[in-house]
N, C-alpha and C positions, 0 to 999 in steps of 0.2 A: 403810577408804576406802568410799564410796561408790557407788552405783548412777552416778552422774553420772562420776565418777573414774576405774572400769572401764569406760566406756562411751569414756571420753578417750584411756585407756593402748590401748585395742582399734584404735579407728579411728590413733592415733598409730602403731602398730607397721603397719598396714595400708599405711598412705602409704608408708612406708617399705620395704616389702615390694612396693608396685607401681613405685616405684622402681627395684627390685633388677627385677622382671619386667620393665618398657622397658628397663631396660641390656641384659639377658641376651638376651630375645626379641624388643624390640620394639615392645610390645605390654603390657596389665595383663590378668589375669584377669576373667574378664566374671562375674555374679553364679550363673551357673549352673555355673561351674568351680568359684567356691568354696563351690557348693552340694556338687558333688560330690566335693569333698576333705574337707568337714562328715561325708559318708554316710563316706568312711574313717577317720574320727575315730570316729564312731562306732560301724564293726566294730572298732576298734582295743579303744573304751572298754570293747565288749561282752566280751571277752576277757579286759579286765582284771579285772573285776566279778566273771567265772566265776573267774579264778587268787586274787580276795580270795576265795570263799566254798569255795574249796576245791577246784573244779570241776578246774583246769586249775593247772598248776606255771608260775610267771612269778617269775623273781629280781625281788629289789626291789618286788614289786610294788603298796607302797603309794607307795611317790616317783614309778613309772609311772602308779599309777591318779592322780595328784595333778595328773599332767603334763598327762594325757589330759583330765579333766576339764574342767582350764583352757584346752587347746587347743579346745574341743567348746563352752565358753562366749566364747571368741573369736569364731569361726565365727557362733555366732549375733546376737551384738553386731553382727558387720560385717554379717551379712546381714538384718538389720533396719535399721541403716542405708541402705542403700544400696538396699534395695525402699519407704526412707521410711516406716517402722513405729515410731511411740513405744514403744518396746518397753516400756518402764518401766510406762507409761501402759496399755500392752495387758493386762501382767503384774497390774496393780493392778484392774483390771475381770474380768480371768480369774479370778483367784485368789475375788474377791469372790463372784462368780454360782456359780461352782463348792460354794464352801462355802456358799453362803445354799442349793443344792440339794441338798448333803449332808445339811446341818441338817434340810432339808426332808424329806428319806428315815427320819434319825435319830427324826425326832417321830413318826412314821406307826406 
């Protein structure tokens, strides 16, 4: 699966979530609410990373870690889309700039 496939799958799932939110609550989550949900997922991810490192005890940590990383990726893809960000282009640009900076620092 390539980046655009991941993005498409994330947005299709978001459409389903929005249908469910409209049915249950009469509205869909705002970008602010999506960001708050993402923050909760990041907190859960941090605890799972600690468990993976042996600092916490969480049953079935590997499967839960994979699930939470996937949730976080979904949130990032959806938020980027809703904010009009071409995440793939930004990722390529940003990693290129950082790689050049680090390479220059290593060359000193």
